[in-house]
C-alpha positions as CSV (number, residue, x, y, z in Angstrom):
1,X,-7.6,47.0,146.3
2,X,-5.2,48.7,143.9
3,X,-4.0,44.9,142.9
4,X,-7.4,44.2,142.0
5,X,-7.9,47.4,139.9
6,X,-4.4,46.4,138.3
7,X,-5.7,42.7,137.3
8,X,-8.8,44.2,135.5
9,X,-7.1,46.6,133.6
10,X,-4.5,43.9,132.3
11,X,-7.8,41.4,131.7
12,X,-9.3,44.4,129.6
13,X,-6.7,44.8,127.5
14,X,-5.9,41.5,126.8
15,X,-9.8,40.9,125.7
16,X,-9.7,43.9,123.7
17,X,-6.4,42.5,121.7
18,X,-8.0,39.0,121.4
19,X,-11.5,39.7,120.7
20,X,-11.2,40.4,116.8
21,X,-8.9,37.6,116.6
22,X,-11.5,35.4,117.9
23,X,-14.1,36.7,116.2
24,X,-12.5,35.9,112.7
25,X,-11.4,32.4,113.2
26,X,-15.4,31.8,114.5
27,X,-16.1,33.3,111.0
28,X,-14.1,31.0,109.6
29,X,-11.9,33.6,108.0
30,X,-8.2,32.3,107.3
31,X,-5.4,34.6,108.2
32,X,-2.6,34.6,105.8
33,X,0.5,35.8,106.4
34,X,3.9,35.0,104.4
35,X,6.8,36.2,105.8
36,X,5.1,39.2,107.2
37,X,6.7,40.9,110.8
38,X,4.0,40.0,113.4
39,X,2.4,43.3,115.1
40,X,4.1,44.6,118.7
41,X,1.2,43.7,121.3
42,X,0.6,46.5,123.5
43,X,1.0,46.6,126.9
44,X,0.0,48.3,130.1
45,X,2.5,51.4,129.9
46,X,1.3,52.0,126.4
47,X,-1.9,52.4,127.7
48,X,-0.8,54.3,130.6
49,X,2.0,56.6,129.1
50,X,1.3,56.3,125.0
51,X,2.6,54.2,122.9
52,X,6.6,54.6,121.5
53,X,7.1,55.4,118.3
54,X,7.4,52.2,116.0
55,X,11.0,51.7,114.4
56,X,11.6,52.2,111.0
57,X,10.8,49.5,108.9
58,X,13.8,47.4,108.0
59,X,15.2,48.2,104.4
60,X,15.3,44.9,102.6
61,X,18.1,44.7,100.0
62,X,19.2,41.9,97.8
63,X,22.1,39.9,98.7
64,X,24.7,41.0,96.5
65,X,25.8,38.2,94.0
66,X,29.6,38.1,93.6
67,X,30.1,38.5,89.2
68,X,31.3,35.3,87.8
69,X,34.7,35.4,86.9
70,X,34.5,36.0,82.9
71,X,35.8,33.1,81.0
72,X,38.7,34.1,78.3
73,X,36.5,34.3,75.1
74,X,38.6,33.3,72.0
75,X,37.8,35.5,68.8
76,X,38.7,35.8,65.1
77,X,41.3,38.3,64.1
78,X,40.1,41.4,62.6
79,X,39.9,41.3,58.8
80,X,43.1,42.8,57.1
81,X,41.8,46.4,55.6
82,X,41.5,46.1,52.3
83,X,43.4,47.9,49.6
84,X,42.0,49.6,46.5
85,X,43.6,48.6,43.0
86,X,44.7,51.4,41.2
87,X,42.8,51.9,37.9
88,X,46.2,51.2,36.0
89,X,47.2,48.6,38.5
90,X,49.5,45.9,36.8
91,X,47.2,42.9,35.5
92,X,48.9,39.5,36.6
93,X,46.9,36.5,34.9
94,X,47.1,33.2,36.2
95,X,46.4,30.4,33.7
96,X,46.4,26.8,34.3
97,X,44.2,24.0,35.6
98,X,43.4,23.6,39.2
99,X,46.7,24.3,40.5
100,X,46.7,27.6,38.9
101,X,43.3,28.0,41.0
102,X,44.9,27.5,44.1
103,X,48.1,29.4,43.1
104,X,45.6,32.5,42.4
105,X,44.1,32.7,45.7
106,X,48.0,32.7,47.1
107,X,49.1,35.6,44.9
108,X,45.7,37.5,46.0
109,X,47.0,36.8,49.8
110,X,50.3,37.9,48.7
111,X,49.9,41.0,46.8
112,X,46.7,42.0,48.8
113,X,48.5,45.1,50.0
114,X,49.8,46.1,46.9
115,X,47.9,48.8,45.2
116,X,49.7,48.6,41.9
117,X,49.2,44.8,41.4
118,X,45.8,43.3,40.5
119,X,45.8,39.4,40.3
120,X,43.6,37.6,37.8
121,X,42.0,34.0,38.2
122,X,42.2,31.9,34.7
123,X,42.6,28.4,35.8
124,X,40.2,26.1,34.4
125,X,39.8,22.9,36.9
126,X,40.5,19.4,34.8
127,X,42.2,21.2,31.8
128,X,45.1,20.8,29.6
129,X,46.8,21.0,26.4
130,X,45.8,17.3,25.5
131,X,42.0,17.6,25.7
132,X,41.4,20.4,23.5
133,X,38.0,19.4,22.7
134,X,37.0,19.7,26.4
135,X,39.1,23.3,26.5
136,X,40.9,24.4,24.0
137,X,43.8,27.1,25.8
138,X,45.1,28.5,22.5
139,X,41.9,29.9,21.9
140,X,41.0,31.0,24.9
141,X,44.3,32.7,25.1
142,X,43.9,34.7,21.6
143,X,40.3,36.0,22.8
144,X,42.3,37.3,26.3
145,X,45.0,38.7,24.4
146,X,42.7,40.1,21.7
147,X,40.5,41.6,24.6
148,X,44.0,43.1,26.1
149,X,43.1,41.8,29.3
150,X,46.2,40.9,31.2
151,X,49.5,42.7,31.2
152,X,51.8,39.6,32.6
153,X,51.2,35.9,32.4
154,X,51.8,33.3,34.9
155,X,51.1,29.6,33.5
156,X,51.3,26.4,35.4
157,X,49.4,23.2,34.0
158,X,49.8,19.7,33.1
159,X,48.7,17.6,36.0
160,X,45.8,16.3,33.2
161,X,47.7,15.7,30.4
162,X,49.2,12.1,30.7
163,X,46.4,11.0,28.4
164,X,46.0,9.7,25.0
165,X,46.1,12.7,22.3
166,X,44.1,13.1,19.3
167,X,45.5,15.6,16.4
168,X,45.5,15.5,12.8
169,X,43.0,12.3,12.8
170,X,44.7,10.3,14.8
171,X,45.4,8.9,18.4
172,X,48.7,8.8,20.0
173,X,49.5,7.4,22.9
174,X,50.6,9.2,26.0
175,X,54.2,10.0,25.8
176,X,54.9,8.2,22.4
177,X,56.6,9.9,20.0
178,X,53.6,10.9,18.1
179,X,52.3,12.5,21.2
180,X,55.5,14.6,21.8
181,X,55.1,16.2,18.7
182,X,51.5,17.3,18.8
183,X,52.0,18.3,22.4
184,X,55.1,20.8,21.6
185,X,53.2,21.9,18.7
186,X,50.4,23.4,20.5
187,X,52.7,24.3,23.6
188,X,54.9,26.5,20.7
189,X,51.6,27.9,19.9
190,X,50.5,29.1,23.3
191,X,53.8,30.8,24.0
192,X,53.8,32.2,20.4
193,X,51.2,34.2,21.1
194,X,52.3,35.5,24.2
195,X,55.7,36.5,22.7
196,X,54.0,38.3,19.7
197,X,51.9,40.3,22.0
198,X,55.2,41.0,24.1
199,X,53.6,39.5,27.1
200,X,56.2,38.4,30.0
201,X,55.6,34.9,31.0
202,X,56.6,33.0,34.0
203,X,55.8,29.3,33.1
204,X,56.1,27.4,36.4
205,X,57.5,24.0,36.6
206,X,55.2,20.5,37.8
207,X,55.9,19.4,41.4
208,X,56.8,15.5,42.3
209,X,53.7,13.7,42.9
210,X,53.4,11.1,45.9
211,X,52.4,8.2,43.2
212,X,55.7,7.3,41.6
213,X,54.8,6.4,38.2
214,X,52.5,9.0,37.9
215,X,55.5,11.0,38.7
216,X,57.9,9.9,36.6
217,X,54.9,10.8,33.8
218,X,54.5,14.4,34.9
219,X,58.4,14.7,35.2
220,X,58.4,14.1,31.4
221,X,55.6,16.8,30.8
222,X,57.3,19.3,32.8
223,X,60.6,18.6,30.8
224,X,58.8,19.4,27.6
225,X,57.6,22.8,29.1
226,X,60.7,23.5,30.0
227,X,62.2,23.0,26.4
228,X,59.2,25.1,25.4
229,X,59.6,27.8,27.7
230,X,63.4,28.5,26.9
231,X,62.5,28.4,23.1
232,X,59.5,30.7,23.6
233,X,61.8,33.3,25.5
234,X,59.7,32.4,28.9
235,X,60.9,32.8,32.4
236,X,61.1,29.2,33.2
237,X,61.1,28.4,37.3
238,X,61.9,24.7,38.3
239,X,60.2,23.9,41.4
240,X,61.0,20.4,41.9
241,X,63.7,20.4,43.9
242,X,61.9,22.8,46.4
243,X,59.1,20.0,47.2
244,X,61.2,17.1,47.9
245,X,62.5,15.2,51.2
246,X,65.8,14.6,52.2
247,X,66.0,11.5,50.0
248,X,65.1,13.4,46.8
249,X,61.7,11.9,47.0
250,X,57.9,13.1,47.2
251,X,57.4,14.7,50.6
252,X,54.3,15.9,52.0
253,X,55.9,18.5,54.5
254,X,58.9,21.1,54.1
255,X,59.7,24.7,55.4
256,X,57.2,27.2,54.4
257,X,57.9,30.7,53.7
258,X,58.9,31.5,57.3
259,X,61.1,28.6,57.3
260,X,58.8,26.3,59.6
261,X,58.0,22.8,58.9
262,X,54.5,22.8,57.6
263,X,52.0,20.8,55.3
264,X,52.8,21.8,51.7
265,X,50.7,19.4,49.8
266,X,46.8,18.1,50.3
267,X,46.2,14.5,50.9
268,X,45.8,13.7,47.0
269,X,49.7,13.9,46.7
270,X,48.8,16.4,43.8
271,X,47.8,19.8,45.0
272,X,49.3,22.4,47.0
273,X,48.1,23.1,50.5
274,X,47.5,26.9,51.6
275,X,51.2,26.9,53.0
276,X,52.4,25.5,49.2
277,X,50.5,27.6,47.7
278,X,52.0,30.4,49.4
279,X,55.5,29.2,48.9
280,X,55.0,29.0,45.3
281,X,53.4,33.0,45.6
282,X,56.8,33.8,47.1
283,X,59.1,32.5,44.3
284,X,56.9,33.5,41.7
285,X,57.2,37.4,43.1
286,X,60.9,36.8,43.0
287,X,60.8,35.4,39.2
288,X,58.4,38.1,38.2
289,X,60.7,41.1,39.6
290,X,62.6,41.1,36.1
291,X,59.2,42.8,35.0
292,X,57.4,44.3,38.0
293,X,58.5,46.5,40.3
294,X,55.9,47.7,41.8
295,X,54.7,50.5,39.5
296,X,53.9,48.6,36.3
297,X,55.7,46.0,33.6
298,X,58.6,47.2,32.1
299,X,59.9,45.2,29.0
300,X,63.0,48.2,28.3
301,X,66.0,46.5,29.9
302,X,69.6,47.4,29.2
303,X,71.4,45.8,26.7
304,X,74.7,44.8,27.9
305,X,76.1,43.8,24.1
306,X,75.6,47.3,22.5
307,X,78.5,48.2,20.8
308,X,80.1,44.9,20.7
309,X,80.5,42.0,17.8
310,X,77.5,40.5,19.4
311,X,75.1,43.4,19.1
312,X,73.6,41.8,15.8
313,X,72.1,38.9,17.5
314,X,68.7,38.1,17.2
315,X,67.2,38.1,20.5
316,X,63.6,37.9,22.3
317,X,61.7,40.8,22.7
318,X,62.9,41.1,26.5
319,X,65.8,39.7,28.6
320,X,65.6,37.1,30.9
321,X,66.8,33.7,31.9
322,X,64.6,32.5,28.8
323,X,66.8,34.6,26.5
324,X,70.0,33.3,28.0
325,X,69.2,29.6,27.5
326,X,68.0,30.5,23.9
327,X,71.7,32.2,23.0
328,X,73.4,29.2,24.6
329,X,71.1,27.0,22.0
330,X,71.7,29.5,19.1
331,X,74.8,31.4,19.3
332,X,75.6,34.6,17.5
333,X,73.5,35.1,14.6
334,X,75.1,37.9,11.9
335,X,73.6,39.0,8.9
336,X,75.2,38.1,5.5
337,X,74.8,41.8,4.6
338,X,76.7,43.6,7.3
339,X,80.3,43.0,8.1
340,X,81.2,42.7,11.5
341,X,83.6,45.4,13.5
342,X,87.1,44.8,14.2
343,X,88.3,43.3,17.1
344,X,91.4,45.4,17.3
345,X,89.2,48.6,18.5
346,X,88.7,46.6,21.6
347,X,92.2,46.1,22.1
348,X,93.9,49.7,21.4
349,X,93.3,52.6,24.0
350,X,94.4,55.1,21.6
351,X,91.2,54.6,19.9
352,X,92.5,53.8,16.4
353,X,90.0,54.1,13.3
354,X,88.1,51.2,12.8
355,X,89.2,51.2,9.2
356,X,92.9,51.3,9.8
357,X,95.2,48.5,9.2
358,X,95.5,45.4,11.5
359,X,98.6,44.4,13.6
360,X,101.1,43.2,11.8
361,X,103.3,40.3,12.8
362,X,106.0,42.3,14.2
363,X,103.8,44.3,16.3
364,X,102.3,41.6,17.7
365,X,105.4,40.3,18.9
366,X,107.0,43.6,19.9
367,X,104.0,45.1,21.8
368,X,103.4,48.8,20.3
369,X,102.5,51.6,22.6
370,X,98.9,51.9,23.1
371,X,98.1,47.8,23.0
372,X,97.1,46.3,26.5
373,X,100.0,44.1,26.5
374,X,102.7,46.5,26.3
375,X,102.9,47.0,29.8
376,X,103.9,50.6,29.5
377,X,107.4,50.1,27.8
378,X,105.7,49.7,24.2
379,X,107.7,50.6,21.0
380,X,106.5,53.4,19.6
381,X,105.4,52.7,16.0
382,X,106.1,56.3,14.7
383,X,109.7,56.7,15.9
384,X,110.4,53.5,14.3
385,X,109.2,54.6,10.9
386,X,111.0,58.3,10.9
387,X,114.4,57.6,12.5
388,X,116.1,60.6,13.4
389,X,118.9,61.4,11.2
390,X,122.7,61.0,12.7
391,X,124.4,64.3,13.9
């Protein structure tokens, strides 16, 4: 009897749980179950002793994804801090053709952290001293001097000057005799304006070129620049040997400012690369040290010839390599209205007056006291003139 009652209870429970599901199926309802946990079926023990408390729902956690290894990222270096230039900074103007344009950028990089020097680009592409109808350098320089726009000049020009020149109503072939005369006149006029305005000048010579015929013509033009710079009192910076190979010819590669082999010239075989322009900027920084030492341009240079026979020489307004070359050509120039100082003042250690008599022939042989060749045993002229009486 007890077993029968137990079976009946189990059947009733199963029917009670299956009834709603069967009713929904008959009504055509669909059960949509998407990854949900099936409900726990009630048992006879749940009816007799009560249902056990449901375990807490498991906490669904997202699987932790490992962070991908960060690839090394390349970035540009931070920009160099800009340095404000002082209001009274030295103004360095770079005159010339397209070579001057590249050189201006290199000098700006070189003096970027110097607050006392400001680089002013005055380069004009395709310009030169031949085609003054295209750009007149003498006229442009006169305007800049009148405006007092610069303190120190750097000039590099000439790569466009191998062409015919028109002057005085005539046309001269390149590098002919008439061409050279007219070209030198324009160079001298250009440098004469700078010298009259007391503007220090560093004139940059031209480098070798890749094409031999063109390089030979440029070398002749650079030689004219050298002569004009020497006669005009400018510093001439010869860079030809700095940009040749071991065979003495054009080389596109060479040591940079750090001594490393680098590309010095561009593909056209004429212009300088960035490394080559930086090398030029270093050479120019050494050349202008005579005038610029970080705090302005100074033309007051000690005169080593003061107080000597050469003090009356006609000299350029400032000292430098250009003056040395000019003195080698001109020699000592003495005015006719002034007598030179006597040379015996430089030989007497006792400081004899300049108006006194010179050395006699006997003194030249016997070496009186005080002369440089007496060697400490010279004859006293006073003792010979007034001999002591005999006792």
